C-alpha positions in Angstrom: 253.1 264.7 -14.4 255.8 262.2 -13.7 256.1 259.0 -15.6 258.3 256.1 -14.3 260.4 253.9 -17.0 257.6 251.3 -16.3 254.8 253.7 -17.5 252.9 254.6 -14.2 252.2 258.1 -13.2 252.4 260.3 -10.4 250.5 263.6 -10.9 251.5 266.6 -8.1 251.2 269.9 -7.7 253.2 272.8 -6.5 253.2 276.6 -6.8 257.0 277.0 -7.0 259.0 276.6 -10.3 258.2 273.3 -11.5 261.8 273.0 -12.6 262.8 273.2 -8.6 260.1 270.8 -7.8 261.3 268.2 -10.3 265.0 268.6 -8.4 263.2 267.7 -5.0 261.9 264.7 -6.4 265.1 263.8 -7.9 267.3 264.3 -5.3 264.9 262.5 -2.8 265.3 259.5 -5.5 269.0 260.0 -5.7 269.2 260.0 -1.4 267.2 257.2 -1.7 264.6 258.8 0.9 261.5 256.6 0.6 259.1 259.1 1.6 256.5 258.5 -0.6 255.4 256.2 -2.8 256.7 257.9 -6.2 260.5 258.1 -4.8 259.9 254.1 -3.2 258.8 253.2 -6.5 261.5 254.6 -8.0 264.0 253.4 -5.2 263.0 249.7 -5.3 262.6 249.5 -9.0 266.1 250.4 -9.2 265.0 253.5 -11.5 267.4 256.2 -11.6 266.4 259.9 -11.0 267.9 260.7 -14.5 265.1 258.4 -16.0 262.2 260.7 -14.3 260.4 262.1 -17.4 258.4 264.8 -16.2 254.9 267.2 -18.2 252.7 270.2 -16.8 249.5 268.9 -17.5 247.6 272.3 -16.3 248.6 275.8 -14.9 247.0 277.8 -12.3 247.9 281.4 -11.6 249.4 281.7 -8.2 248.2 285.1 -7.5 244.4 283.9 -7.2 242.5 284.0 -4.0 242.4 280.6 -2.4 245.2 279.0 -4.9 245.8 276.1 -2.5 242.2 274.6 -2.3 241.8 275.6 -6.1 245.5 273.5 -7.2 244.1 271.1 -4.6 240.9 270.2 -6.4 242.4 270.3 -9.7 245.2 267.9 -8.7 242.5 265.1 -7.6 240.9 265.6 -10.6 243.6 264.6 -12.6 244.7 261.8 -10.1 240.9 260.4 -10.4 241.0 261.4 -14.5 244.1 259.2 -14.9 243.6 256.5 -11.9 246.8 257.2 -10.4 246.3 256.5 -7.0 244.9 253.3 -8.1 247.3 252.3 -11.2 249.8 254.5 -10.7 252.1 256.2 -7.7 250.4 258.8 -5.9 249.1 258.1 -2.4 245.3 257.9 -2.1 244.1 261.0 -0.3 240.1 261.3 0.4 238.5 264.2 -1.1 237.5 265.7 2.2 241.2 266.3 3.6 241.5 269.4 2.7 239.1 271.3 4.2 239.3 269.9 7.7 
């Protein structure tokens, strides 16, 4: 989960090292590539990449079969639980999108 200086949150998922994924988020902010709601907010609000705070809220073993589906479901549960698509920085993703 990423928190911006305003207190808005973003929930994401990755199979890679968290440090690498966070570095990519910081790079898009520094380069001002507003491809996601998260980076657009940081750029529009004049937040810096150094102000990005993050914490791992759940881990899933990546060796498990169907890990992509498991990660997607867990991410969406956290997005719903924390309200980060309504009052946060996640894009609204329909639950059925993964299964189409």
